[in-house]
C-alpha positions, 0 to 999 in steps of 0.5 A, spaced: 354 492 167 350 488 161 346 485 165 342 482 159 348 479 157 350 476 164 343 474 164 344 470 157 349 466 158 348 464 166 343 461 164 347 458 156 352 454 161 348 453 166 340 452 166 339 456 171 340 461 177 341 456 183 346 452 179 350 457 177 350 459 184 351 453 187 359 452 181 361 457 183 359 458 191 356 463 192 348 465 193 343 465 189 342 473 192 348 474 190 347 472 183 340 477 183 343 482 186 350 482 180 344 481 175 340 488 179 346 492 179 346 492 185 352 489 186 358 487 183 362 481 183 371 484 185 377 479 187 376 472 187 369 472 187 369 476 180 375 471 177 371 465 180 365 467 175 370 469 169 372 463 169 365 459 170 363 463 165 368 462 159 369 470 160 376 471 158 378 476 164 380 481 158 373 482 154 370 481 161 368 489 162 362 486 156 358 485 163 361 486 169 364 494 167 364 498 174 371 498 176 374 492 172 380 496 173 380 495 181 379 488 180 384 484 184 386 477 186 384 478 193 377 478 195 
C-alpha cells in the first residue's frame, strides 16, 4: 500500500484524518493503523473507503495493495 498517497488523498478530500474517520464510520485509530501499515481495510470498510475517496474498486490497488484479490463485501 502506498501510504503516503493514501494520506495525501484523505487530506485532499477531507482536510483531516478525524473528518475522514467520521465520514467513513471508523475511528481515527483505525485510520492511523492503516496509514502505518499495521492494518488493511477489508470488506465493507474497504468498499466504504474506496467510495469515500472516489477510488474505483478496480483501481484501488494503487492505495491498498495487500490482499485485494481476497476482498468480499462482507466484513
